[in-house]
C-alpha positions as a printed NumPy array, in Angstrom:
array([[-144.769,  -64.665, -187.282],
       [-145.985,  -66.342, -190.443],
       [-148.251,  -63.823, -192.138],
       [-146.851,  -62.606, -195.467],
       [-146.132,  -58.874, -195.412],
       [-146.884,  -56.934, -198.592],
       [-145.476,  -53.495, -199.414],
       [-148.648,  -51.973, -200.822],
       [-147.459,  -48.396, -201.27 ],
       [-144.355,  -46.247, -201.081],
       [-143.701,  -42.546, -201.402],
       [-141.065,  -39.906, -200.846],
       [-140.392,  -36.289, -201.632],
       [-137.259,  -34.783, -203.189],
       [-134.609,  -34.206, -200.549],
       [-133.321,  -30.674, -200.031],
       [-130.535,  -28.805, -198.295],
       [-131.109,  -27.614, -194.715],
       [-132.813,  -24.247, -194.647],
       [-134.607,  -24.749, -197.948],
       [-137.107,  -27.431, -196.963],
       [-140.725,  -27.11 , -195.966],
       [-141.564,  -27.658, -192.271],
       [-141.432,  -31.279, -191.167],
       [-145.236,  -31.737, -190.841],
       [-145.649,  -30.673, -194.459],
       [-142.858,  -32.957, -195.673],
       [-144.223,  -35.908, -193.695],
       [-147.762,  -35.398, -194.957],
       [-146.642,  -35.21 , -198.586],
       [-144.707,  -38.48 , -198.302],
       [-147.634,  -40.207, -196.556],
       [-150.114,  -38.989, -199.158],
       [-147.776,  -40.275, -201.877],
       [-147.611,  -43.726, -200.263],
       [-151.394,  -43.878, -199.798],
       [-151.947,  -42.806, -203.407],
       [-149.453,  -45.401, -204.592],
       [-151.377,  -48.075, -202.681],
       [-154.776,  -46.711, -203.837],
       [-155.895,  -46.762, -200.225],
       [-157.461,  -44.214, -197.895],
       [-155.881,  -43.205, -194.6  ],
       [-158.99 ,  -44.44 , -192.802],
       [-157.821,  -48.009, -193.469],
       [-154.519,  -47.52 , -191.574],
       [-154.626,  -49.22 , -188.171],
       [-151.218,  -48.246, -186.724],
       [-148.426,  -45.805, -187.579],
       [-144.727,  -45.744, -186.747],
       [-143.055,  -42.349, -187.124],
       [-139.282,  -42.065, -187.439],
       [-137.215,  -38.942, -186.76 ],
       [-134.013,  -38.131, -184.87 ],
       [-133.897,  -34.35 , -184.441],
       [-137.267,  -33.298, -183.077],
       [-139.422,  -33.019, -180.   ],
       [-141.525,  -35.844, -178.637],
       [-144.731,  -36.712, -180.551],
       [-143.563,  -34.953, -183.701],
       [-144.88 ,  -38.026, -185.497],
       [-148.404,  -37.191, -184.413],
       [-147.9  ,  -33.622, -185.615],
       [-147.026,  -34.913, -189.066],
       [-149.982,  -37.289, -189.154],
       [-152.441,  -34.583, -188.109],
       [-151.893,  -33.079, -191.57 ],
       [-153.223,  -36.343, -193.066],
       [-156.031,  -37.211, -190.672],
       [-156.965,  -37.696, -187.028],
       [-158.425,  -41.171, -186.72 ],
       [-157.265,  -42.018, -183.192],
       [-154.975,  -44.888, -184.18 ],
       [-151.834,  -45.76 , -182.166],
       [-148.846,  -43.648, -183.234],
       [-145.415,  -44.775, -182.07 ],
       [-142.447,  -42.415, -182.381],
       [-139.109,  -44.053, -183.22 ],
       [-135.556,  -42.714, -182.79 ],
       [-132.714,  -45.098, -183.626],
       [-130.099,  -42.747, -185.061],
       [-129.47 ,  -43.2  , -188.797],
       [-131.428,  -46.482, -188.903],
       [-134.573,  -44.787, -187.618],
       [-136.605,  -45.125, -190.817],
       [-135.884,  -48.822, -191.23 ],
       [-136.559,  -49.385, -187.523],
       [-140.043,  -47.939, -188.061],
       [-140.363,  -50.296, -191.025],
       [-139.2  ,  -53.215, -188.877],
       [-141.832,  -52.496, -186.242],
       [-144.549,  -52.105, -188.86 ],
       [-143.597,  -55.444, -190.408],
       [-143.712,  -57.111, -186.994],
       [-147.211,  -55.777, -186.396],
       [-148.418,  -57.281, -189.67 ],
       [-146.518,  -60.56 , -189.399],
       [-147.742,  -61.185, -185.846],
       [-151.347,  -60.626, -186.815],
       [-151.696,  -57.573, -184.561],
       [-152.735,  -55.424, -187.523],
       [-153.511,  -55.714, -191.233],
       [-152.56 ,  -52.236, -192.459],
       [-149.683,  -50.26 , -190.944],
       [-147.955,  -47.06 , -191.983],
       [-144.231,  -46.474, -191.481],
       [-142.97 ,  -42.983, -192.236],
       [-139.901,  -40.933, -191.506],
       [-138.83 ,  -37.325, -191.808],
       [-136.018,  -34.999, -190.829],
       [-135.705,  -31.228, -190.76 ],
       [-131.972,  -30.842, -190.273],
       [-129.561,  -27.978, -189.72 ],
       [-126.401,  -27.316, -191.753],
       [-123.056,  -28.794, -190.754],
       [-121.806,  -31.978, -189.165],
       [-124.007,  -33.976, -186.812],
       [-123.676,  -33.158, -183.149],
       [-125.136,  -33.871, -179.743],
       [-128.243,  -31.948, -178.631],
       [-128.126,  -32.727, -174.899],
       [-124.74 ,  -31.744, -173.499],
       [-125.78 ,  -31.945, -169.832],
       [-125.867,  -35.775, -169.646],
       [-123.842,  -38.824, -170.714],
       [-123.557,  -39.269, -174.463],
       [-124.674,  -42.548, -176.056],
       [-121.332,  -42.44 , -177.859],
       [-119.083,  -42.319, -174.793],
       [-117.747,  -45.832, -175.368],
       [-117.43 ,  -45.225, -179.115],
       [-115.498,  -42.027, -178.518],
       [-113.219,  -43.684, -175.968],
       [-112.138,  -46.551, -178.213],
       [-111.871,  -44.211, -181.22 ],
       [-109.582,  -41.876, -179.251],
       [-107.333,  -44.848, -178.503],
       [-107.207,  -45.952, -182.14 ],
       [-107.37 ,  -42.651, -184.046],
       [-105.522,  -39.444, -183.151],
       [-107.533,  -36.797, -185.024],
       [-109.537,  -34.978, -182.32 ],
       [-110.323,  -31.939, -184.469],
       [-112.4  ,  -33.909, -187.   ],
       [-116.181,  -34.232, -186.384],
       [-117.083,  -37.517, -184.714],
       [-118.88 ,  -39.185, -187.663],
       [-115.958,  -38.473, -189.987],
       [-113.602,  -39.809, -187.346],
       [-115.562,  -43.059, -186.987],
       [-116.081,  -43.871, -190.645],
       [-112.854,  -42.366, -191.921],
       [-111.056,  -44.437, -189.291],
       [-112.849,  -47.548, -190.541],
       [-111.76 ,  -46.817, -194.085],
       [-108.226,  -46.18 , -192.877],
       [-108.193,  -49.574, -191.159],
       [-109.14 ,  -51.204, -194.465],
       [-106.435,  -49.25 , -196.261],
       [-103.836,  -50.29 , -193.74 ],
       [-104.748,  -53.995, -193.779],
       [-105.427,  -54.514, -197.466],
       [-103.62 ,  -51.658, -199.204],
       [-106.883,  -50.131, -200.381],
       [-106.265,  -46.909, -202.284],
       [-107.969,  -43.599, -201.586],
       [-108.89 ,  -43.548, -205.266],
       [-111.109,  -46.588, -204.703],
       [-113.353,  -44.599, -202.379],
       [-113.41 ,  -41.875, -205.033],
       [-114.643,  -44.43 , -207.581],
       [-117.513,  -45.327, -205.264],
       [-118.527,  -41.661, -205.039],
       [-118.264,  -41.28 , -208.81 ],
       [-120.484,  -44.337, -209.283],
       [-123.049,  -42.819, -206.931],
       [-123.183,  -39.655, -209.024],
       [-123.671,  -41.632, -212.244],
       [-126.644,  -43.431, -210.696],
       [-128.115,  -40.248, -209.19 ],
       [-128.09 ,  -38.513, -212.577],
       [-131.079,  -40.712, -213.441],
       [-132.969,  -40.069, -210.191],
       [-135.154,  -36.934, -210.163],
       [-135.506,  -37.243, -206.359],
       [-131.749,  -37.087, -205.687],
       [-130.308,  -33.893, -204.232],
       [-127.039,  -34.004, -206.189],
       [-127.47 ,  -35.059, -209.822],
       [-124.243,  -33.717, -211.279],
       [-121.959,  -36.485, -212.507],
       [-118.467,  -36.342, -211.033],
       [-115.441,  -38.415, -211.908],
       [-113.075,  -40.13 , -209.517],
       [-110.564,  -37.381, -210.33 ],
       [-113.143,  -34.747, -209.346],
       [-113.681,  -36.515, -206.036],
       [-109.947,  -36.691, -205.386],
       [-109.591,  -33.002, -206.212],
       [-112.269,  -31.912, -203.736],
       [-111.308,  -30.488, -200.359],
       [-109.263,  -32.947, -198.295],
       [-110.977,  -33.036, -194.903],
       [-108.69 ,  -35.779, -193.56 ],
       [-105.375,  -35.882, -195.452],
       [-104.856,  -39.222, -197.122],
       [-108.148,  -40.599, -195.799],
       [-111.161,  -38.584, -196.972],
       [-112.185,  -35.763, -199.279],
       [-115.356,  -33.709, -198.918],
       [-117.166,  -35.47 , -201.757],
       [-116.712,  -38.826, -200.025],
       [-119.132,  -37.768, -197.266],
       [-122.915,  -37.511, -197.537],
       [-124.548,  -34.14 , -196.826],
       [-127.063,  -33.267, -194.099],
       [-130.439,  -33.22 , -195.801],
       [-134.13 ,  -32.609, -195.166],
       [-136.871,  -34.857, -196.474],
       [-139.52 ,  -37.488, -195.83 ],
       [-140.536,  -40.945, -197.059],
       [-143.219,  -43.486, -196.217],
       [-144.293,  -47.092, -196.798],
       [-147.627,  -48.805, -196.319],
       [-147.421,  -52.453, -195.223],
       [-150.399,  -54.804, -195.302],
       [-151.181,  -58.458, -194.783],
       [-151.705,  -60.547, -197.898],
       [-155.309,  -61.288, -196.961],
       [-156.021,  -57.558, -196.489],
       [-154.359,  -56.754, -199.817],
       [-156.474,  -59.285, -201.687],
       [-159.659,  -58.172, -199.953],
       [-158.951,  -54.527, -200.885],
       [-157.727,  -55.346, -204.389],
       [-154.231,  -53.962, -203.709],
       [-151.012,  -54.644, -205.592],
       [-149.295,  -57.689, -204.064],
       [-146.248,  -57.77 , -206.35 ],
       [-143.697,  -56.907, -203.64 ],
       [-143.346,  -58.534, -200.254],
       [-140.811,  -58.523, -197.453],
       [-139.308,  -61.985, -197.635],
       [-137.011,  -61.658, -194.602],
       [-135.819,  -58.984, -192.201],
       [-133.427,  -58.774, -189.253],
       [-132.421,  -56.111, -186.787],
       [-129.228,  -56.325, -184.734],
       [-127.303,  -54.242, -182.255],
       [-123.721,  -54.221, -181.031],
       [-121.884,  -57.239, -179.665],
       [-118.586,  -57.257, -177.7  ],
       [-116.346,  -56.996, -180.818],
       [-117.613,  -53.435, -181.358],
       [-115.178,  -52.329, -178.664],
       [-113.098,  -55.407, -177.845],
       [-111.767,  -56.03 , -181.352],
       [-109.992,  -52.645, -181.338],
       [-110.842,  -52.242, -185.   ],
       [-112.582,  -49.138, -186.338],
       [-114.525,  -51.28 , -188.792],
       [-116.153,  -52.963, -185.828],
       [-116.788,  -49.605, -184.161],
       [-118.906,  -48.587, -187.177],
       [-120.938,  -51.776, -187.163],
       [-119.248,  -54.381, -189.371],
       [-120.414,  -57.29 , -187.194],
       [-123.866,  -55.758, -186.716],
       [-124.263,  -55.718, -190.497],
       [-122.808,  -59.185, -191.036],
       [-125.007,  -60.694, -188.317],
       [-128.173,  -59.104, -189.695],
       [-127.347,  -60.13 , -193.268],
       [-126.62 ,  -63.716, -192.268],
       [-129.938,  -63.924, -190.42 ],
       [-131.769,  -62.648, -193.489],
       [-130.006,  -64.998, -195.907],
       [-130.709,  -67.969, -193.657],
       [-134.369,  -67.071, -193.164],
       [-134.913,  -66.578, -196.899],
       [-132.821,  -69.535, -198.046],
       [-130.751,  -67.378, -200.397],
       [-127.19 ,  -66.114, -200.581],
       [-125.499,  -62.845, -201.543],
       [-125.043,  -63.968, -205.152],
       [-128.827,  -64.259, -205.524],
       [-129.344,  -60.539, -204.866],
       [-129.993,  -58.337, -207.91 ],
       [-130.015,  -54.859, -206.383],
       [-128.94 ,  -53.328, -203.068],
       [-129.572,  -50.047, -201.329],
       [-126.942,  -49.81 , -198.582],
       [-125.938,  -47.23 , -196.015],
       [-123.246,  -45.166, -197.777],
       [-123.061,  -42.272, -195.316],
       [-119.414,  -42.204, -196.405],
       [-117.837,  -43.9  , -199.405],
       [-115.718,  -45.755, -196.853],
       [-118.778,  -47.363, -195.294],
       [-120.069,  -48.501, -198.675],
       [-116.806,  -50.33 , -199.336],
       [-116.783,  -51.959, -195.897],
       [-120.438,  -52.923, -196.243],
       [-119.791,  -54.852, -199.469],
       [-117.763,  -57.259, -197.358],
       [-120.118,  -57.28 , -194.363],
       [-123.076,  -58.175, -196.603],
       [-121.049,  -60.927, -198.24 ],
       [-121.183,  -59.33 , -201.692],
       [-117.437,  -59.941, -201.932],
       [-114.805,  -61.688, -199.792],
       [-113.159,  -59.951, -196.834],
       [-110.394,  -57.86 , -198.344],
       [-111.964,  -58.129, -201.796],
       [-113.87 ,  -54.851, -201.847],
       [-111.296,  -52.898, -203.841],
       [-111.315,  -55.494, -206.62 ],
       [-115.121,  -55.552, -206.449],
       [-115.169,  -51.791, -207.105],
       [-112.434,  -51.72 , -209.739],
       [-114.041,  -54.593, -211.672],
       [-117.342,  -52.689, -211.79 ],
       [-119.191,  -55.424, -209.901],
       [-121.07 ,  -52.769, -207.88 ],
       [-122.929,  -51.215, -210.795],
       [-124.917,  -51.954, -213.942],
       [-123.437,  -54.838, -215.908],
       [-121.622,  -56.145, -212.842],
       [-122.485,  -58.633, -210.117],
       [-125.048,  -56.504, -208.259],
       [-126.227,  -52.911, -208.685],
       [-125.571,  -51.016, -205.465],
       [-127.448,  -47.806, -204.664],
       [-129.167,  -47.223, -208.01 ],
       [-130.846,  -44.217, -206.357],
       [-127.46 ,  -42.539, -205.93 ],
       [-127.396,  -43.548, -202.275],
       [-126.921,  -41.242, -199.338],
       [-123.863,  -39.758, -201.038],
       [-125.955,  -38.253, -203.843],
       [-129.578,  -38.561, -202.788],
       [-128.944,  -37.123, -199.329],
       [-129.391,  -38.425, -195.793],
       [-132.35 ,  -37.039, -193.803],
       [-131.839,  -39.451, -190.935],
       [-135.419,  -40.43 , -190.129],
       [-136.398,  -40.744, -193.788],
       [-133.36 ,  -42.584, -195.137],
       [-134.473,  -46.161, -194.487],
       [-137.894,  -45.548, -195.994],
       [-136.379,  -43.815, -199.011],
       [-134.264,  -46.946, -199.547],
       [-137.45 ,  -49.005, -199.31 ],
       [-139.129,  -46.759, -201.882],
       [-136.282,  -47.211, -204.364],
       [-136.192,  -50.979, -204.04 ],
       [-139.956,  -51.378, -204.363],
       [-139.863,  -49.291, -207.535],
       [-137.041,  -51.497, -208.83 ],
       [-138.974,  -54.701, -208.147],
       [-142.052,  -53.256, -209.846],
       [-139.861,  -52.356, -212.849],
       [-140.926,  -48.729, -212.413],
       [-137.458,  -47.197, -211.978],
       [-137.124,  -45.77 , -215.478],
       [-133.609,  -45.191, -216.773],
       [-132.061,  -46.531, -213.559],
       [-133.995,  -49.802, -213.751],
       [-132.044,  -52.953, -212.898],
       [-133.026,  -55.531, -215.505],
       [-134.825,  -58.566, -214.148],
       [-134.708,  -57.432, -210.519],
       [-136.382,  -60.09 , -208.374],
       [-134.558,  -59.931, -205.017],
       [-133.597,  -56.582, -203.469],
       [-131.602,  -56.077, -200.273],
       [-131.754,  -53.017, -198.006],
       [-129.115,  -52.137, -195.393],
       [-129.623,  -49.246, -192.986],
       [-127.162,  -48.604, -190.154],
       [-127.281,  -46.424, -187.072],
       [-124.355,  -46.147, -184.695],
       [-125.062,  -46.555, -181.049],
       [-126.149,  -49.025, -182.449],
       [-128.756,  -50.617, -184.695],
       [-128.664,  -52.263, -188.091],
       [-131.677,  -53.339, -190.129],
       [-131.323,  -55.568, -193.198],
       [-134.448,  -56.249, -195.257],
       [-134.933,  -58.573, -198.227],
       [-137.721,  -57.704, -200.652],
       [-139.03 ,  -60.078, -203.291],
       [-141.01 ,  -59.593, -206.483],
       [-143.8  ,  -62.136, -206.215],
       [-145.269,  -61.727, -209.717],
       [-143.945,  -60.729, -213.11 ]])
């Protein structure tokens, strides 16, 4: 796969609370139209489409596309838990890089319901049976929703091994709010302090407060990928390309290590990141801006280490020294991340893509990272799948 893959257009809509969004076909169509307009390209040029969503019936992707056009192209529906959007992106990139297509659309959407995530099909084995079993052995908090149990348990493991303070997770959430204040597409734009985060409702005493968890959200986002030859032929913007990308799933340590950090995908992330760094010939210190999967403040902290942004056990110092924000080593989640922007599962990975492309184009306004040339995206889904993508600005 040697063909250079250009991100020709990106688009997303403001995320909203469940119950206040438009229907998913409308949200999807708006995001797709935004990406096509950004690329200055008509839908008739799109040769394939990959549609990402988690909570919806089969072929909902086609239903969303019908609002844009009915051209008879292949439409592939993708469901990979919280990494669904970036999985659609991964498949679209493969189609371009392999030469199977020259212009491919990846889009994602989610029309969610209020409250914690839960299983839809209770009459069959859950994909999380093994995750639940090892978590029950390691963590004795059965009354807490499963996602909080997983990621809170991972944060607790870090606290127990390295003495990480609860206040450090609060600082991550406060940082997210400061970044989101400059993002008109973020759901929560009110700046909160670490003290505010600590004072919010304690949903797991000593481990997590309410503001440390991302909210269920509705929304949509899209990206248009093209080959370099197609871009030049059509006169499209070629300033941003995907330099490297990797997708991983679980390995034996997920369960065998008996460590909640592994249960939530530490090795998946590390393996994907290492593959990307090796393929691109760069290291973590070369990265200027990162959008990572902060479904909980705890996962953001753990991910710093998994991506190699700081040493194992060094995440608390990384946060306290301000190395995760403007003026520090690398700006993480300038969009406000999932914690502030929201987390509509199928759209999340493509919303991350949208933010990073805008950063590399120097179009991010007051949240612009100066001199951004290399941008890293991390999108994680338990069950499990992790996609890490490195974007590069090819021209000034």
